[in-house]
C-alpha positions, 0 to 999 in steps of 0.5 A, spaced: 178 658 104 172 656 099 169 663 100 176 666 097 176 662 091 169 662 089 167 655 091 162 656 096 157 660 092 158 655 087 157 649 091 151 652 095 148 654 088 149 647 085 146 643 091 144 647 096 146 650 103 145 643 107 149 639 102 155 645 102 155 645 110 155 637 110 161 637 105 165 642 109 164 638 115 166 632 112 172 635 109 174 638 116 173 632 120 177 628 114 182 634 114 183 634 122 184 626 122 189 627 116 193 632 120 193 628 127 195 622 123 201 626 119 203 629 126 204 623 130 207 619 124 212 624 122 219 624 124 222 628 129 227 633 126 229 639 130 230 646 127 231 650 133 231 649 140 226 654 144 229 656 151 225 653 156 223 659 159 219 661 153 214 655 155 211 659 160 209 665 155 205 659 151 200 658 157 197 665 158 197 666 150 193 660 149 189 662 154 187 668 151 186 664 144 181 660 147 177 666 150 178 669 143 175 663 140 169 662 145 167 669 144 166 668 137 161 662 139 157 667 143 152 673 141 155 680 141 160 682 146 165 687 146 171 682 144 167 680 138 164 687 136 171 690 136 175 684 133 169 682 128 173 675 127 176 673 134 176 666 132 182 668 127 185 672 132 185 666 137 187 661 132 193 666 130 195 667 137 194 659 139 199 657 133 204 663 134 204 661 142 205 653 140 211 656 135 214 659 141 215 653 145 216 647 139 222 647 134 221 641 131 219 641 123 212 638 124 210 643 129 213 649 125 209 646 119 202 645 123 202 651 127 205 655 122 200 653 117 194 654 121 197 661 124 198 663 116 191 661 114 188 665 120 192 671 118 189 670 111 182 669 113 182 675 118 184 679 112 179 677 107 174 677 113 175 684 115 175 686 107 168 682 107 166 685 113 167 692 111 163 691 104 157 688 108 153 693 112 149 689 118 145 692 123 149 693 130 147 687 135 146 689 142 152 689 145 153 686 152 159 685 157 155 678 159 157 675 153 165 677 154 164 674 161 161 668 158 167 668 153 172 668 159 169 663 163 168 658 157 175 659 154 178 658 161 174 652 162 176 649 156 183 651 156 183 648 163 181 641 160 185 641 154 191 643 159 189 638 164 189 632 158 194 635 153 198 629 155 193 623 153 190 627 147 196 630 144 202 626 147 205 632 150 204 633 158 204 640 160 208 642 166 203 647 168 206 652 174 201 651 180 
C-alpha cells in the first residue's frame, strides 16, 4: 500500500525505479516469510467451528480466485477489462473462502487481513483507474481461456500439495 500513503513516488524519486522494485520485492519476501513463521508458530485458538459441509464451498471459490489472479498476469481479456484489477478480487475471494473453512484465530487474522487489504487496494485502484485514461487494449477471449487453464493448473498443484506446503491436506471430492 505504498502508493496510497505516497511512499512509492518518494522512493522512486530518491533512488530510481530499479531500487524501488528491488526494495519492494525484498520487503514482500521477508513479509511472506514472517507470515509463514507466525502462522506455523501461533497457538491454536478456536474462535468458531465451521460446518464441515462449508469446506466444499471453499474449493470452487479458490479455483475462481486462482483464475482471476491468473487473468491479472495475462494481456487484456474480458475478465481483466471488466474487473480492471482481477487480482484484488481473486485475493478477496481466496481470503473469504479460507475464512469459511477455518475458524481459528491465526487463520482469521491471516486470511481476514489479506482479504481486507485486497478490498482496500481494489477500491483505491478503481479510483485511480477512473482518473487515468489509457488507450483501450485489444481484448481477446484467448487470454480468458489461458487464464482459466493457468488458474486451473496452479489450483490443481496447490490442492495436490496443500498438505506438504501448508500443513493441512485437503479432502478433495473426486
